[in-house]
N, C-alpha and C positions, 0 to 999 in steps of 0.2 A: 458441484462441489462434491470433489474429493471427501472422503470420510476417514482413511489415513495415508499417509506418507506414498505410503508402495502402490496403495489410487493411482496420488496423483502422478504422481513418478509413468503410471503407466498412460496418464493423459497422454495426446497430444495439445501440448502450453502455443497459447499465444502469445506476443504481446498485449493483449491484452486480459488476459489469465494470472500474468504477471502483476499484473498493475489488483487485481483480484486477489492473488495470491500473499499479496506481501501490504497491502493497507486494507481490502478488505472496498475498497472500491466498486462503484453499484455503474451500473451501465452507464444513465443521465450524470453519473462521476468525468466518467469519462469521453462523454458525450461535451462537456460546458471544459473542459481536461483544450479538449478536439480544438474545439473555438477559438481559444484565447486563445490557441500559440497560432494557431493561420492568421490568426488582428492582430496586425503595428503594437497595432497600439494598446492599453488596456480598455478596461469597460466596465463598466457600474454592472449591478446587479439586477436596472434595468433594462440594459442589455443584452443579461446575456438571459434575461427569461424572455424577452420580445424571440428572439433571436432560434429560442431552443421551442419554443411559444408553450413555456409556463407559468406558474403560478410563482412571480417572488421569491412567497415562500418557499416555495422546492429549486429556486437558482440559489438563495441563496442558499439549503441548508446543505446543495451540491457546495455550494464557494467552502464551506463550513465544512466542511470535507477531505478537499480538497486543500485547504489552509495544514490543517492537521494533521496532515501526511505528507507538508512540505510540496507537496508539488504547485503551489500558486506563492503571491505576496503582494500581502493588498497596499496601498499609496493609497496617503490623505493627498486631496487637492482643492487649498484655498480659495473661499469667494473671495473679489477682490472686496468690495462691503464688507465679507463677515462671513462667519457658517462652512464648510467644509461639508464634502461626500468624500467617499472611497472607489476606488480602480481598480481592477483585479488584472496584473500577467503573470505569465506563465515565468517558474523559474527554468533557470537557466538547465540544459537537459542533462550534461555532462555533470553537473555536478548530484543530481537529481541520482546518474547514473552510480553516483560513489559513494552514494550513501548508502543505494539500495545494496550497492562491492557491500562495505563494510557490514551491516548490516549481514548478510547469507555469510559472511568469515563469520562473525560474534554465532550467528545457531551456527552456521560447520560447527567452530572448538566446542562449538554447548554439544551438542549431543556427537562430538568422540567424546568427553568429561564424561555424560550417560549410559555411551559404549561402555566406555573403558570398566564403570562405574557397575557394569553389570557382570562384567568378563570376570574379574576380582573378585563379583559377589557368592556365582555359578561356579565358573569355570572348572577350580581346583578343589570344588569341595566334595567329599566323593557317594559314592551312588548309596540307593538305598542300599542295608546289609541282605548277601544273599538270605537265601532262608536252603534250610537245609532240609531234603532229601533223605527219603530213607528211606 
């Protein structure tokens, strides 16, 4: 990950880089999202863990990060005899894209404000007084 914005802009960014930049997602999170996207039916955490060959707790943490980032949604499935379990599916890509665009627009506005404040503070100030040399 780049240390500064200028370094980030010089990097060759890919879509996966976008997911990291916006949501601090890990490689496993991208794999889980891709897995859910490729399956027509929603999957349980156990299904996900089996398909990515990881422990259930690892799959669960990835699912939680993806839900927190707004990439997937949880659905409850009820058993006829009582009880329930959860399945997960990806959210609509257009909805995710619109949310990321809004986030980017908010960030851009904030950066513009900070640049304006910088300009107001430093652009019109007189320089240090000149020393007289004799």
